[in-house]
C-alpha positions as CSV (number, residue, x, y, z in Angstrom):
1,M,7.0,42.1,-9.4
2,K,6.1,43.6,-5.8
3,I,4.7,41.9,-3.0
4,S,2.0,45.1,-2.1
5,R,-0.4,43.0,0.1
6,I,-0.6,39.5,2.4
7,E,-3.9,39.0,3.9
8,T,-4.5,36.4,6.5
9,F,-8.5,34.8,6.7
10,V,-8.7,32.5,9.8
11,L,-12.0,30.3,9.2
12,K,-14.1,28.6,11.5
13,S,-17.2,26.2,11.3
14,P,-18.3,24.7,14.0
15,L,-19.3,20.6,13.5
16,A,-22.7,19.6,14.3
17,E,-21.1,15.8,15.4
18,P,-17.9,16.2,17.2
19,F,-15.6,13.5,16.9
20,A,-12.5,12.5,17.9
21,F,-8.7,11.3,17.7
22,S,-6.8,9.6,20.1
23,Q,-5.4,13.0,21.7
24,G,-9.0,14.6,21.6
25,W,-12.1,16.0,20.7
26,V,-12.5,17.7,17.5
27,H,-15.9,20.5,18.0
28,Q,-15.2,22.8,15.1
29,R,-12.8,22.8,11.3
30,S,-10.7,25.6,10.9
31,A,-8.3,26.7,8.6
32,T,-5.6,29.4,8.2
33,L,-4.9,31.0,4.7
34,V,-3.5,33.7,3.5
35,R,-3.1,35.6,0.2
36,I,-0.4,37.4,-1.2
37,T,-1.3,40.3,-3.4
38,T,1.6,41.5,-6.1
39,S,2.6,45.1,-7.4
40,D,1.0,43.5,-10.6
41,G,-2.1,42.2,-9.2
42,I,-1.3,38.4,-9.4
43,E,-2.5,36.6,-6.2
44,G,-1.4,33.9,-4.4
45,W,-2.6,31.8,-1.6
46,G,-1.2,29.2,1.1
47,E,-2.3,27.5,4.0
48,A,-0.9,26.8,7.6
49,F,-1.8,23.7,8.9
50,T,-4.2,23.9,11.9
51,Q,-3.5,20.7,13.6
52,G,-7.3,19.2,15.2
53,L,-6.7,20.7,18.6
54,E,-5.0,24.1,17.5
55,S,-6.3,27.8,17.2
56,P,-5.7,29.0,13.9
57,E,-5.1,32.5,14.9
58,I,-1.2,31.5,16.3
59,A,-0.3,30.9,13.0
60,A,-2.4,34.0,11.5
61,T,-0.6,35.8,14.8
62,A,2.9,34.5,13.5
63,I,2.4,35.8,9.8
64,E,1.0,39.1,10.7
65,K,3.1,40.4,13.1
66,A,6.1,38.4,12.4
67,F,6.9,38.2,8.9
68,K,4.0,40.7,6.9
69,P,5.9,44.0,8.1
70,A,9.7,41.9,6.6
71,L,7.9,41.2,3.1
72,I,6.0,44.1,1.4
73,G,8.0,45.6,-1.2
74,L,10.2,42.7,-1.5
75,S,10.3,40.7,-4.8
76,A,7.1,38.2,-4.9
77,L,9.7,35.6,-7.1
78,D,12.9,34.8,-4.8
79,T,11.1,32.1,-2.7
80,A,13.6,30.9,-1.4
81,V,15.5,34.4,-0.2
82,H,12.6,35.0,1.5
83,W,11.8,31.6,3.1
84,Y,15.6,31.4,4.7
85,S,14.8,35.2,5.7
86,M,12.0,34.1,7.2
87,Y,13.5,30.9,9.1
88,N,16.6,32.8,10.2
89,K,14.3,35.8,11.8
90,S,12.6,32.8,13.8
91,R,14.9,30.4,14.6
92,D,15.1,31.7,18.5
93,F,11.2,31.3,18.5
94,G,10.2,29.1,15.8
95,R,12.0,26.2,14.3
96,K,8.8,24.2,14.9
97,G,5.0,24.5,15.0
98,S,3.2,26.7,14.1
99,V,5.6,29.5,13.6
100,V,7.3,27.5,10.7
101,A,3.3,26.6,9.5
102,A,3.3,30.5,9.1
103,I,6.0,30.3,6.8
104,S,4.9,27.4,5.2
105,A,1.3,29.4,4.1
106,I,3.9,32.4,3.0
107,D,5.9,30.2,0.9
108,M,3.1,28.5,-0.6
109,A,1.2,31.5,-2.0
110,L,4.7,32.4,-3.2
111,W,5.3,29.5,-5.4
112,D,1.6,30.5,-6.7
113,I,2.4,33.3,-7.8
114,T,5.5,32.5,-9.3
115,G,3.5,29.6,-11.3
116,K,1.2,32.1,-12.4
117,V,3.8,34.8,-13.1
118,L,5.4,32.0,-15.7
119,N,2.0,30.3,-16.9
120,Q,2.9,27.2,-15.3
121,P,1.7,24.6,-12.1
122,I,4.0,24.5,-9.5
123,Y,5.2,20.4,-10.5
124,Q,6.7,22.0,-13.5
125,L,8.8,24.7,-11.5
126,L,10.0,21.8,-9.3
127,G,11.0,20.3,-12.1
128,G,8.0,18.1,-13.9
129,A,5.0,15.7,-13.1
130,V,6.2,11.8,-12.1
131,R,2.1,11.5,-12.6
132,T,-0.4,12.8,-13.4
133,S,-2.8,11.3,-11.5
134,V,-2.8,9.8,-7.8
135,T,-4.8,7.8,-6.0
136,P,-6.0,8.9,-3.3
137,Y,-6.9,7.1,0.5
138,A,-9.7,7.7,2.9
139,T,-8.5,9.0,5.9
140,G,-11.7,8.7,8.8
141,F,-12.9,6.1,11.3
142,Y,-12.8,9.5,14.2
143,R,-14.8,8.2,17.3
144,L,-18.0,9.5,18.2
145,E,-18.4,7.9,21.2
146,G,-14.7,6.6,22.5
147,Q,-14.4,3.1,22.6
148,G,-16.2,0.2,21.9
149,E,-17.4,1.1,18.3
150,A,-16.0,-1.5,16.0
151,S,-19.1,-2.7,14.8
152,R,-19.5,1.2,13.6
153,L,-16.2,1.7,12.1
154,A,-16.4,-1.6,10.2
155,D,-19.5,0.0,8.2
156,E,-17.5,3.0,8.0
157,A,-14.6,0.9,6.0
158,R,-17.5,-0.2,4.2
159,A,-18.6,2.8,2.8
160,H,-15.6,3.8,2.0
161,T,-15.1,1.0,-0.9
162,E,-18.8,1.8,-2.3
163,A,-17.3,5.2,-2.3
164,G,-15.0,4.1,-4.7
165,F,-11.7,4.1,-2.4
166,T,-9.4,1.3,-2.9
167,A,-7.5,2.4,0.2
168,M,-7.8,3.6,3.7
169,K,-6.0,4.7,6.5
170,V,-7.8,3.3,10.3
171,K,-7.7,6.2,13.6
172,L,-6.2,4.0,16.4
173,G,-5.0,4.8,19.8
174,F,-7.5,4.7,21.9
175,G,-6.4,1.5,23.8
176,V,-4.5,-1.4,22.9
177,Q,-7.4,-4.1,23.2
178,D,-10.0,-1.8,21.6
179,D,-7.6,-1.0,18.9
180,K,-7.2,-4.9,18.4
181,R,-11.0,-5.3,18.7
182,V,-11.6,-2.4,16.2
183,M,-8.6,-4.0,13.0
184,H,-10.6,-7.3,13.8
185,A,-14.1,-6.0,13.0
186,I,-12.4,-3.6,10.0
187,T,-10.4,-6.8,8.4
188,K,-13.0,-9.1,8.9
189,E,-15.5,-6.8,6.9
190,L,-13.0,-6.5,4.2
191,S,-11.6,-9.7,3.6
192,T,-12.4,-10.0,0.1
193,E,-10.9,-7.4,-0.6
194,L,-8.0,-7.5,1.4
195,A,-7.2,-11.0,0.1
196,N,-7.5,-10.0,-3.7
197,G,-5.3,-7.0,-2.8
198,T,-8.2,-4.4,-4.4
199,T,-7.8,-2.5,-0.6
200,E,-5.5,-1.6,1.0
201,L,-4.9,-0.4,4.9
202,M,-2.8,2.2,6.7
203,V,-3.3,2.9,10.4
204,D,-2.9,5.8,12.3
205,A,-2.4,6.1,16.1
206,N,-1.3,10.3,16.3
207,H,1.4,8.9,18.8
208,A,-0.8,7.9,21.4
209,Y,1.4,5.5,22.8
210,G,4.4,4.8,24.7
211,R,7.2,2.1,23.6
212,N,5.9,-0.8,25.1
213,D,2.3,-0.1,24.3
214,A,3.1,0.5,20.5
215,L,5.1,-2.3,20.2
216,M,2.2,-4.7,21.5
217,L,-0.1,-3.1,18.7
218,G,2.7,-3.1,16.2
219,R,2.5,-7.0,16.5
220,T,-0.8,-7.5,16.4
221,L,-0.4,-5.0,13.3
222,E,1.5,-7.5,11.8
223,D,-0.8,-10.5,10.9
224,Y,-2.6,-7.5,8.7
225,P,-1.8,-6.3,5.2
226,I,-0.6,-2.8,6.5
227,R,1.0,-0.6,4.1
228,W,2.1,2.3,7.1
229,Y,2.2,1.9,11.0
230,E,2.0,5.7,11.4
231,E,2.8,7.9,14.8
232,P,2.8,5.1,16.9
233,I,4.6,7.1,19.7
234,A,5.5,10.7,20.3
235,P,7.3,12.7,17.8
236,E,10.1,13.3,20.0
237,D,11.0,9.6,20.7
238,I,13.3,9.5,17.6
239,D,15.2,7.2,19.6
240,G,12.1,4.9,20.1
241,Y,11.2,5.0,16.6
242,R,14.4,3.4,15.4
243,W,13.6,0.8,18.5
244,L,10.4,-0.2,16.7
245,R,11.9,-0.4,13.5
246,D,14.0,-2.8,14.8
247,R,11.7,-4.6,16.2
248,L,8.8,-4.7,13.9
249,D,7.7,-6.1,10.3
250,V,5.0,-3.4,9.7
251,P,6.9,0.2,8.0
252,I,6.9,2.9,10.3
253,A,5.4,6.0,9.0
254,A,5.9,9.5,10.6
255,G,6.2,13.3,10.2
256,E,3.4,15.4,10.3
257,N,5.0,17.0,13.5
258,E,7.9,17.1,12.2
259,H,9.2,20.7,10.3
260,T,11.6,21.7,7.7
261,V,14.8,20.3,6.3
262,Y,16.7,20.6,9.5
263,G,14.1,18.2,11.6
264,F,13.7,15.7,9.1
265,N,17.3,15.2,8.9
266,A,17.2,14.3,12.8
267,L,14.4,11.7,11.5
268,F,16.6,10.1,8.6
269,K,20.2,10.5,10.5
270,N,18.9,8.2,13.2
271,Q,16.8,5.8,10.8
272,A,13.8,6.3,12.4
273,V,10.9,5.5,9.7
274,D,10.6,3.8,6.3
275,I,7.8,7.0,5.2
276,A,8.1,10.6,6.0
277,Q,4.8,12.2,5.9
278,P,5.5,15.8,5.7
279,D,2.3,18.2,5.6
280,I,2.9,21.1,3.2
281,G,1.3,23.5,5.3
282,S,3.6,22.9,8.4
283,C,7.3,21.6,6.7
284,G,8.0,24.8,5.3
285,G,5.7,24.9,2.1
286,F,7.3,23.9,-1.3
287,T,11.1,25.5,-0.5
288,A,11.2,22.9,2.3
289,A,9.0,20.3,0.8
290,R,11.9,19.8,-1.8
291,D,14.6,19.7,0.0
292,I,13.1,17.3,2.5
293,T,12.4,15.2,-1.0
294,A,16.0,15.6,-2.1
295,L,17.1,14.4,1.0
296,A,14.7,11.5,1.9
297,Q,15.7,10.3,-1.6
298,A,19.3,9.9,-0.8
299,N,18.8,7.9,2.3
300,G,16.6,5.6,0.3
301,I,13.1,7.1,2.4
302,A,9.7,7.7,0.3
303,V,7.8,11.1,1.0
304,N,4.2,10.1,1.4
305,P,3.0,14.0,2.3
306,H,0.1,14.4,5.2
307,V,-2.9,16.6,4.5
308,W,-5.4,17.4,6.6
309,G,-6.2,20.9,5.5
310,S,-8.7,22.7,3.0
311,A,-8.6,22.7,-0.6
312,V,-5.7,25.0,-0.9
313,A,-3.6,22.5,1.4
314,Q,-4.7,19.6,-0.3
315,A,-3.6,21.5,-3.7
316,A,-0.6,22.2,-2.5
317,S,-0.1,18.7,-1.7
318,L,-1.1,17.3,-5.1
319,Q,1.2,19.6,-7.0
320,W,3.9,18.2,-4.7
321,I,3.0,14.4,-5.4
322,A,3.4,14.9,-9.1
323,T,6.6,15.4,-8.6
324,L,7.8,12.7,-5.9
325,P,10.3,10.5,-7.3
326,I,10.3,6.9,-6.9
327,T,12.0,5.8,-4.0
328,H,13.0,2.0,-5.0
329,H,13.2,1.7,-8.7
330,N,11.5,-1.3,-10.0
331,L,8.8,-2.5,-12.8
332,F,5.9,-2.2,-10.1
333,P,6.9,0.1,-7.7
334,Q,4.7,1.8,-5.0
335,Q,3.4,5.2,-5.5
336,P,2.3,8.0,-3.2
337,I,-1.1,8.4,-2.2
338,L,-3.4,10.7,-1.3
339,E,-4.5,11.8,1.6
340,F,-8.2,12.2,1.4
341,D,-10.0,13.3,4.4
342,R,-13.7,12.3,4.5
343,S,-14.7,13.9,8.0
344,S,-17.0,16.8,7.7
345,H,-15.1,19.8,6.4
346,P,-16.8,22.6,4.8
347,F,-13.1,24.4,3.4
348,R,-12.8,21.5,1.4
349,Q,-15.2,21.0,-1.7
350,Q,-17.0,24.1,-1.3
351,L,-13.7,26.6,-0.7
352,I,-12.5,26.2,-4.6
353,K,-14.3,26.6,-7.8
354,N,-14.4,23.4,-10.2
355,P,-13.0,21.4,-7.5
356,W,-11.5,17.9,-8.1
357,Q,-13.5,14.7,-7.8
358,L,-12.9,11.1,-7.3
359,E,-13.0,9.3,-11.2
360,N,-12.0,5.6,-11.6
361,G,-10.1,5.5,-8.2
362,T,-7.8,8.2,-9.0
363,V,-7.5,12.4,-8.9
364,A,-5.6,14.3,-11.6
365,I,-3.6,16.7,-10.4
366,P,-4.6,20.2,-11.8
367,S,-2.6,21.5,-14.5
368,G,-3.1,25.2,-14.6
369,P,-1.5,27.5,-13.2
370,G,0.6,27.7,-9.8
371,L,-1.4,25.7,-7.7
372,G,-4.0,25.1,-10.5
373,I,-7.1,26.2,-8.0
374,E,-9.2,29.1,-8.1
375,V,-10.6,30.1,-4.2
376,D,-14.0,31.0,-3.5
377,M,-13.9,34.3,-2.1
378,S,-18.0,33.6,-0.9
379,V,-17.0,31.0,1.2
380,V,-14.1,32.8,2.5
381,N,-16.4,35.5,3.6
382,E,-19.0,33.0,4.9
383,F,-16.8,31.7,7.5
384,K,-13.9,34.1,7.9
385,Q,-13.9,35.2,11.9
386,G,-13.2,39.5,12.2
């Protein structure tokens, strides 16, 4: 069961209508996919998380130049062996960002292969499913103009509820006063659902603020039923996260821009977050996700994965979410939820055959071997570059 081929696919699709989050304008959707084939002909798929403003070629180059030459001919089942080999090889020039995203994609594909060899879903390889379905939350509320869009965003909130979503995440970070107007409009529109507990909100500033502005916005958010306040400040300011937690009642979430168990160890040791949000396409894949989960559990910190990628990353996140333990056990514990980006993205539903659907407010976790998906190569070929 040797690794005989590693292929990377850079996918791009321009947006007919660009949109903005707090860090800039997104003009295209992109993805960095990897397909690993074994000497027995078994294929595994993985994805490197491509941030909104990141070139997908960066992780693809790391896969092709840094890791592929060292993996060809080795056992496809030695997931942990290869993870540490790749991490140690790239420690002097990696440890964060696109290099670890490249490791994540390779690791994901190797776990997909292992599940197919053993005819088991990845969640079974990780110890079994705590849950067989998950409630998705709608990520959206991107800006088309920048500021002054509170009324349109309130209409979007109503559209999410009408589509069957019972949770949604509001993108903020466009100025504290504009953010306040947006939250007022959305909560007014959803006042009945928020009052009776049938809808919950999260907010995400995408590290737009310094400590004082983040605190000012956070104190406003305390007036609303918010599940978490995500990335209020820069990911490097770990002391700032602890500073905010000491001053706010709303739970603080972060981690999409953190990497590996080493990075999350620093977050947890400094008591910086209430909720950890690793992205399996950049935190180090399943091998790292398993360790991060255990470390979070030992520190009493909930894990709720971030996902903004294609159907491959969504499938991996579903497998991981299936296994997440309850952090604070009681008769009615809070369950993890699935991020479901509702913005324009052709590599999501179209990329796989038999894509999952929202049914009765939940998404079923695939139970097929490995990731439980079949990638549609006609879609890959349609959007691949080069």
